[in-house]
Backbone as JSON, one array per atom type, in Angstrom:
{
  "sequence": "MYRWQVSVKRGAESFVMPAPPAPPAIFRIISQRERDELVRARAEAGDDHLLLALLYARAGIVDEARRELHAYERSSRDPLAGRLRGQLPT",
  "N": [[0.85, -1.17, 0.0], [0.49, 2.2, -0.78], [0.82, 5.65, -0.01], [-0.2, 8.67, -1.37], [0.83, 11.97, -1.87], [0.99, 15.39, -2.61], [3.09, 18.17, -2.64], [2.7, 21.54, -3.2], [4.04, 24.47, -4.54], [3.46, 27.78, -5.08], [4.62, 30.63, -5.99], [4.96, 32.49, -3.08], [3.24, 30.99, -1.72], [2.3, 27.8, -0.41], [1.02, 24.48, -0.41], [-0.52, 21.34, 0.49], [-1.71, 18.44, -1.14], [-3.74, 15.54, -1.16], [-5.59, 17.72, 0.92], [-6.21, 17.95, 4.43], [-9.59, 18.1, 5.52], [-9.76, 15.95, 3.77], [-9.58, 12.51, 2.83], [-6.55, 10.49, 2.82], [-4.79, 9.82, -0.24], [-4.62, 6.64, -1.29], [-3.02, 3.82, -2.64], [-2.33, 0.67, -4.27], [-0.04, -1.54, -5.86], [-0.74, -4.05, -8.13], [0.05, -7.55, -7.94], [2.32, -9.52, -9.96], [1.23, -12.02, -10.42], [-1.55, -11.52, -10.04], [-1.96, -9.73, -12.14], [-1.32, -11.37, -14.36], [-3.36, -13.26, -14.11], [-5.63, -11.68, -14.58], [-5.13, -10.83, -17.23], [-5.14, -13.31, -18.54], [-7.79, -14.18, -17.98], [-9.24, -12.17, -19.28], [-8.49, -12.7, -21.93], [-9.37, -15.36, -22.3], [-12.01, -15.44, -21.38], [-13.37, -13.08, -22.05], [-15.93, -12.06, -22.32], [-17.23, -12.69, -20.04], [-18.48, -11.0, -17.78], [-19.09, -11.05, -15.06], [-17.18, -12.8, -13.91], [-14.83, -11.34, -14.54], [-15.36, -9.0, -13.1], [-15.29, -9.96, -10.46], [-12.62, -10.83, -10.29], [-11.24, -8.41, -10.72], [-12.18, -6.99, -8.48], [-11.15, -8.56, -6.4], [-8.46, -8.05, -6.8], [-8.39, -5.46, -6.07], [-9.0, -3.47, -7.84], [-11.14, -1.39, -8.14], [-12.7, 0.43, -9.72], [-12.69, -0.77, -12.28], [-13.9, -3.18, -11.61], [-16.46, -2.26, -10.95], [-17.26, -1.32, -13.49], [-17.33, -3.71, -14.94], [-19.31, -5.1, -13.5], [-21.47, -3.46, -14.04], [-21.7, -3.86, -16.82], [-22.29, -6.58, -16.75], [-24.76, -6.52, -15.44], [-26.3, -5.1, -17.3], [-26.3, -6.92, -19.45], [-27.37, -9.27, -18.37], [-29.42, -8.64, -16.67], [-29.46, -9.3, -14.02], [-30.18, -8.9, -10.66], [-28.24, -9.27, -8.75], [-25.87, -8.06, -9.5], [-26.13, -5.3, -8.93], [-26.3, -5.39, -6.14], [-23.78, -6.44, -5.52], [-22.15, -4.4, -6.53], [-22.79, -2.42, -4.71], [-21.43, -3.33, -2.51], [-18.8, -2.88, -2.97], [-15.8, -1.12, -2.09], [-15.65, 2.45, -1.62]],
  "CA": [[0.0, 0.0, 0.0], [1.23, 3.45, -0.87], [0.08, 6.9, 0.19], [0.22, 9.67, -2.33], [0.6, 13.33, -1.44], [1.74, 16.34, -3.42], [3.34, 19.51, -2.08], [2.68, 22.5, -4.29], [4.5, 25.82, -4.22], [3.1, 28.76, -6.11], [5.13, 31.87, -5.41], [5.22, 32.35, -1.64], [2.2, 30.12, -1.18], [2.5, 26.36, -0.56], [-0.03, 23.66, 0.18], [-0.42, 19.9, 0.29], [-2.93, 17.8, -1.64], [-5.02, 16.01, -0.66], [-5.48, 18.48, 2.18], [-7.21, 17.59, 5.43], [-10.0, 16.81, 6.07], [-9.88, 14.92, 2.74], [-8.82, 11.3, 3.18], [-5.32, 10.34, 2.05], [-4.84, 9.05, -1.48], [-3.93, 5.38, -1.04], [-3.1, 2.86, -3.74], [-1.38, -0.43, -4.23], [0.31, -2.09, -7.17], [-1.1, -5.46, -8.11], [1.17, -8.48, -8.13], [2.45, -10.11, -11.3], [0.25, -13.12, -10.49], [-2.87, -10.93, -10.26], [-1.97, -9.18, -13.5], [-1.39, -12.5, -15.29], [-4.69, -13.85, -13.99], [-6.55, -10.79, -15.26], [-4.86, -10.91, -18.66], [-5.61, -14.63, -19.0], [-9.25, -14.19, -17.94], [-9.72, -11.28, -20.35], [-8.27, -13.38, -23.21], [-10.13, -16.61, -22.4], [-13.42, -15.27, -21.03], [-13.55, -11.64, -22.1], [-17.33, -11.65, -22.25], [-17.77, -13.1, -18.74], [-18.33, -9.79, -16.99], [-19.13, -11.35, -13.63], [-15.86, -13.32, -13.56], [-13.87, -10.25, -14.57], [-15.66, -8.11, -11.97], [-14.8, -10.58, -9.23], [-11.15, -10.81, -10.31], [-10.82, -7.02, -10.5], [-12.47, -6.64, -7.09], [-10.18, -9.25, -5.55], [-7.16, -7.38, -6.97], [-8.5, -4.11, -5.55], [-9.2, -2.53, -8.95], [-12.57, -1.2, -7.89], [-13.39, 1.07, -10.85], [-12.9, -1.78, -13.33], [-14.9, -4.12, -11.08], [-17.77, -1.6, -11.13], [-17.6, -1.31, -14.93], [-17.69, -5.08, -15.34], [-20.61, -5.41, -12.9], [-22.47, -2.71, -14.8], [-21.87, -4.59, -18.08], [-22.98, -7.84, -16.41], [-26.16, -6.19, -15.13], [-26.96, -4.75, -18.57], [-26.47, -8.09, -20.32], [-28.09, -10.37, -17.73], [-30.51, -8.1, -15.85], [-29.38, -9.98, -12.73], [-30.09, -7.91, -9.58], [-27.04, -9.53, -7.96], [-24.82, -7.1, -9.88], [-26.31, -4.07, -8.14], [-25.95, -5.67, -4.74], [-22.32, -6.56, -5.46], [-21.58, -3.05, -6.71], [-22.98, -1.72, -3.45], [-20.49, -3.84, -1.5], [-17.43, -2.47, -3.3], [-15.38, 0.07, -1.36], [-15.73, 3.7, -2.39]],
  "C": [[0.9, 1.24, 0.0], [0.28, 4.61, -0.58], [0.67, 7.92, -0.76], [-0.12, 11.04, -1.78], [1.51, 14.24, -2.25], [1.89, 17.65, -2.65], [3.47, 20.47, -3.25], [3.17, 23.84, -3.77], [4.15, 26.72, -5.4], [3.48, 30.12, -5.55], [5.48, 31.64, -3.96], [4.25, 31.38, -0.99], [2.57, 28.64, -1.4], [1.37, 25.63, 0.14], [0.17, 22.21, -0.21], [-1.76, 19.37, -0.19], [-2.76, 16.29, -1.53], [-4.86, 16.64, 0.72], [-6.54, 18.01, 3.16], [-8.4, 18.55, 5.33], [-10.18, 15.72, 5.02], [-9.07, 13.69, 3.15], [-7.54, 11.2, 2.34], [-5.57, 9.54, 0.77], [-3.98, 7.8, -1.28], [-4.09, 4.48, -2.25], [-2.13, 1.73, -3.5], [-1.15, -0.9, -5.65], [0.0, -3.57, -7.12], [0.13, -6.32, -8.4], [1.2, -8.97, -9.58], [1.44, -11.24, -11.47], [-1.16, -12.59, -10.75], [-3.0, -10.38, -11.67], [-2.12, -10.3, -14.52], [-2.77, -13.14, -15.29], [-5.73, -12.99, -14.72], [-6.37, -10.83, -16.78], [-5.39, -12.22, -19.24], [-7.14, -14.67, -19.03], [-9.83, -13.32, -19.05], [-9.59, -11.97, -21.71], [-9.19, -14.59, -23.37], [-11.63, -16.43, -22.17], [-13.78, -13.79, -21.01], [-14.98, -11.17, -22.01], [-17.99, -12.1, -20.94], [-17.55, -11.95, -17.75], [-18.34, -10.06, -15.49], [-17.78, -11.88, -13.16], [-14.84, -12.19, -13.5], [-14.09, -9.28, -13.42], [-15.1, -8.68, -10.68], [-13.27, -10.57, -9.16], [-10.62, -9.39, -10.08], [-11.04, -6.62, -9.04], [-11.46, -7.28, -6.15], [-8.81, -8.59, -5.62], [-7.2, -5.94, -6.46], [-8.68, -3.05, -6.62], [-10.7, -2.25, -9.03], [-13.3, -0.56, -9.07], [-13.67, 0.08, -11.97], [-13.94, -2.82, -12.88], [-16.3, -3.54, -11.26], [-18.2, -1.62, -12.59], [-18.05, -2.69, -15.39], [-19.04, -5.48, -14.74], [-21.73, -4.68, -13.62], [-22.75, -3.42, -16.13], [-22.62, -5.9, -17.84], [-24.47, -7.58, -16.17], [-26.93, -5.85, -16.4], [-27.25, -5.98, -19.4], [-27.35, -9.17, -19.69], [-29.36, -9.92, -17.0], [-30.59, -8.78, -14.48], [-29.24, -8.94, -11.62], [-28.88, -8.11, -8.67], [-25.95, -8.49, -8.25], [-24.93, -5.81, -9.08], [-25.95, -4.26, -6.7], [-24.44, -5.78, -4.58], [-21.65, -5.2, -5.61], [-21.69, -2.26, -5.42], [-22.02, -2.15, -2.36], [-19.04, -3.45, -1.79], [-17.06, -1.23, -2.49], [-15.47, 1.3, -2.25], [-14.39, 4.35, -2.49]]
}
């Protein structure tokens, strides 16, 4: 896990982003194994949006997981997709 923060200087003024009370910007880099699994799943089952959503979510790639769940919901009309999307971290 990494925290991201930027210090900005503009003339005599300086500030930090994200500034409190905003939460810190936190990210992580996925492992080679997770990346390989996602690449393989995309190649072998690229139209299985539920599988891809679950793999993305497990790897912590929440925006892609949401997109895949949205595609799954559109194609299947399965209400499970909405419930799963609601369980993803913001």
